[in-house]
C-alpha positions in Angstrom: -30.7 54.1 -173.0 -31.5 54.6 -168.9 -30.8 50.8 -168.1 -27.4 50.8 -170.2 -27.1 53.7 -167.6 -27.7 52.1 -164.4 -26.2 48.8 -165.3 -23.0 50.6 -165.9 -23.3 52.9 -162.7 -23.8 49.4 -160.7 -20.9 47.9 -162.7 -18.6 51.5 -161.9 -19.8 51.4 -158.2 -18.2 47.1 -158.0 -15.3 47.7 -159.3 -14.8 50.7 -157.2 -15.5 48.6 -154.3 -12.8 46.1 -155.5 -10.7 48.9 -156.3 -11.5 49.6 -152.9 -10.1 46.2 -151.5 -7.1 45.5 -153.7 -5.5 49.3 -152.5 -6.3 48.3 -149.1 -5.1 44.9 -149.3 -2.0 46.3 -150.4 -1.4 48.4 -147.9 -2.1 45.5 -145.0 -0.3 43.3 -146.9 2.8 45.2 -147.0 2.9 46.6 -143.9 2.2 42.4 -142.4 5.6 41.8 -144.7 7.4 44.6 -143.1 6.4 44.4 -140.0 8.1 40.2 -140.2 10.8 40.9 -142.6 13.4 38.5 -142.3 11.2 36.3 -139.6 11.4 33.1 -142.1 13.8 30.5 -141.6 15.7 30.1 -145.1 14.8 33.8 -146.9 12.9 36.9 -145.7 9.7 34.7 -145.0 8.0 31.8 -144.9 5.2 30.7 -146.7 3.1 29.8 -144.0 4.1 33.5 -142.9 2.9 35.0 -146.5 -0.5 32.7 -146.7 -1.3 33.4 -143.1 -0.6 37.2 -143.9 -2.2 37.7 -147.0 -5.0 35.3 -145.6 -5.2 37.7 -142.7 -5.0 41.4 -144.9 -7.9 40.0 -147.5 -10.0 39.9 -143.9 -9.1 42.9 -142.3 -9.2 44.5 -145.9 -12.7 43.3 -147.2 -13.5 44.5 -143.5 -11.7 47.7 -142.9 -12.7 49.3 -147.1 -15.1 51.7 -146.3 -12.8 53.5 -143.2 -10.6 54.0 -145.1 -12.2 55.2 -149.0 -15.0 56.9 -147.7 -14.4 60.0 -147.5 -11.9 61.1 -150.0 -9.4 58.1 -149.2 -8.4 57.7 -152.6 -6.4 61.3 -152.4 -3.9 59.3 -149.9 -3.0 57.0 -152.9 -1.0 60.0 -154.7 2.7 59.3 -154.4 3.6 63.1 -154.6 1.4 63.3 -151.0 4.1 60.0 -149.6 6.4 61.9 -150.9 5.6 65.1 -149.9 5.0 63.5 -146.4 8.3 61.8 -146.1 9.6 65.9 -146.8 7.2 66.5 -143.6 8.9 64.1 -141.5 12.6 63.6 -142.3 12.5 67.8 -142.3 9.7 69.8 -139.8 8.3 66.7 -138.0 11.8 65.7 -136.8 13.1 69.6 -136.3 10.0 69.8 -134.2 10.5 66.5 -132.2 14.2 67.1 -131.6 13.5 71.3 -129.9 11.0 69.5 -128.1 12.8 66.6 -126.7 15.9 69.4 -125.1 12.2 71.9 -124.1 11.0 69.0 -121.9 14.3 68.5 -121.0 15.5 72.0 -119.0 11.4 72.1 -118.1 12.1 69.4 -116.0 15.7 70.1 -114.8 14.6 73.5 -114.1 10.6 73.1 -112.3 9.1 75.8 -115.1 6.5 74.2 -116.6 2.7 74.7 -115.9 0.4 72.1 -117.6 -2.9 72.2 -118.8 -5.3 70.6 -121.9 -5.7 74.2 -124.2 -8.5 74.2 -127.6 -7.9 75.5 -130.2 -9.3 74.4 -134.3 -6.6 73.4 -136.9 -9.3 73.6 -140.1 -9.5 70.6 -141.0 -11.9 69.2 -142.7 -11.3 64.8 -143.9 -10.3 62.0 -140.7 -7.2 61.3 -142.2 -5.9 65.4 -142.1 -7.2 64.9 -137.6 -5.5 61.8 -137.8 -2.9 62.9 -138.8 -2.2 66.0 -136.7 -3.2 64.6 -133.7 -0.5 61.2 -134.3 1.8 64.6 -134.9 1.2 66.5 -131.7 1.2 63.2 -129.4 4.4 62.2 -131.4 6.3 65.6 -130.1 7.2 65.5 -126.3 5.9 67.9 -123.9 2.4 67.3 -126.0 -0.2 65.2 -126.0 -3.9 65.0 -127.9 -6.9 64.2 -125.4 -9.6 63.9 -127.1 -10.7 66.0 -131.2 -14.1 67.0 -131.2 -15.6 65.3 -134.8 -18.5 68.5 -134.6 -15.8 71.4 -134.6 -12.9 70.1 -135.3 -11.5 71.2 -132.1 -8.7 69.5 -130.4 -8.2 69.5 -126.9 -4.5 69.3 -126.3 -2.2 68.7 -122.6 0.5 70.9 -123.1 3.7 71.2 -121.0 3.6 75.1 -120.3 0.5 76.9 -121.0 1.3 80.5 -121.9 -2.3 81.2 -123.3 -5.4 79.7 -121.9 -6.8 80.8 -125.8 -3.8 80.0 -128.3 -3.5 79.8 -131.8 -2.9 76.1 -132.9 0.7 77.2 -134.5 1.5 78.1 -131.0 0.9 74.8 -130.4 1.9 72.4 -133.0 3.6 74.6 -135.2 3.4 74.0 -139.0 1.9 71.0 -138.1 -1.5 71.7 -139.1 -1.2 72.8 -142.8 1.7 69.9 -143.8 -1.5 67.8 -142.3 -3.8 70.2 -145.0 -1.1 69.6 -147.7 -0.9 65.8 -147.4 -4.0 64.0 -146.1 -6.3 67.0 -147.9 
């Protein structure tokens, strides 16, 4: 009985590893196809490009599957999370970028800037959530993620207009941490 359980556990782990490599391959190959679309001679891609992309994507999948799936990365394959992420990108993120562009333009024209580096803790636990928040902050004009402390989860952000030396996350990046929790945690 115990041997049967051990064998099934080993089989489960092997199947999971294969699924992780397959999912990573699918993601890497999809990104490759999007980035190289219309580069083929006759169609969207040439046969050589497809074969080369598949080989490189497979090597990437073998090398990086642990990085993606060890800490609960399976959550990111949920289609509902992808839909929520698209809503975030087309709604709150796009609006925040537009506001930040206007704010930075105003500050450049008037010279009213007070730059500095601030520290805050958004309460994110996963690498995916922290990465999503760090990228959202960096892509928004007027802010730049300088460092993320892995142990405490503190973010160090260069901010164009420091109003408070010990800000709350909402003061620096609005609702971005809440969206990162919904999408990636």
